[in-house]
C-alpha positions in Angstrom: 36.3 111.0 108.5 36.2 110.3 112.2 38.9 111.7 114.3 40.1 109.2 117.0 41.9 110.9 120.0 45.0 109.5 121.6 44.3 106.8 124.1 45.9 103.9 126.1 44.7 100.3 125.5 44.0 98.0 128.4 47.3 96.2 127.9 49.2 99.5 128.2 49.8 100.1 124.5 49.6 103.8 123.6 47.7 104.7 120.4 48.4 107.9 118.7 45.7 110.3 117.5 44.5 109.3 114.0 41.5 109.5 111.6 39.6 106.7 110.1 36.6 106.1 107.8 33.2 106.2 109.4 31.4 102.9 109.6 29.9 102.1 106.1 31.7 105.0 104.4 34.0 102.7 102.3 31.0 100.9 100.9 29.2 104.1 100.1 32.3 105.6 98.4 32.8 102.4 96.3 29.2 102.6 95.2 29.5 106.3 94.3 32.8 105.6 92.4 31.2 102.8 90.4 28.2 105.0 89.5 30.6 107.7 88.4 32.6 105.3 86.2 29.4 104.0 84.6 28.3 107.6 83.9 31.6 108.6 82.4 31.7 105.4 80.3 28.3 106.0 78.8 29.1 109.7 78.2 32.2 108.7 76.2 30.4 106.2 74.0 27.5 108.5 73.0 29.6 110.5 70.5 29.2 114.2 69.6 29.0 116.4 66.6 26.5 117.1 63.9 26.6 113.6 62.4 25.1 112.2 65.6 21.5 111.1 65.0 21.6 111.7 61.2 22.8 108.1 60.5 25.8 109.3 58.6 29.2 108.0 59.6 31.7 110.7 60.7 34.4 111.5 58.2 37.8 109.9 58.8 41.0 111.9 58.7 43.1 111.5 55.6 46.9 111.4 55.6 48.6 114.5 54.2 52.1 112.9 54.1 54.0 112.8 50.8 56.4 109.9 50.4 59.3 109.6 49.8 60.1 112.5 52.1 62.6 115.0 50.5 64.5 117.6 52.4 65.8 120.7 50.6 69.4 120.5 49.4 69.6 116.8 50.5 71.7 115.8 47.5 74.1 118.8 47.6 76.9 118.6 50.1 77.3 121.8 52.1 80.6 123.7 52.4 82.9 122.7 55.1 82.4 124.5 58.4 84.6 127.5 59.0 86.5 128.1 62.2 84.9 130.6 64.6 88.2 132.2 65.5 91.0 133.4 63.2 93.8 133.3 65.7 95.7 130.2 67.0 94.6 129.1 70.5 97.6 128.2 72.7 97.1 124.9 74.5 99.1 123.9 77.5 100.4 120.5 76.4 102.8 120.0 79.3 100.3 117.7 81.1 
C-alpha cells in the first residue's frame, strides 16, 4: 500500500495523510483471489480416503436411532418434590 502524506489542494482543501492501493494492485489481488478460489474448489471436489481411485463408492453412514424413543421411568410418575426447609419462612405481608 502506498502512503500518501498530508497535503493542501490547489483550492485550499486540506487532505489528511492516508494509504491507498498501488496502481494495478486491485486487479492483481482479484486475479490472485480468483485463482485461490479455483484451487480450493478443485481440492474440495477431488475427495479423499482409500476408496479414491479404486472405483468403489464410499460407505454411507447409517442411522443408529431407535424409534419410538423411550426414556427410563417415563410411565411412572415420580414422588412429589419435598420442601428444602423444614421450618416456616416468615414473609412480611404488610406491603
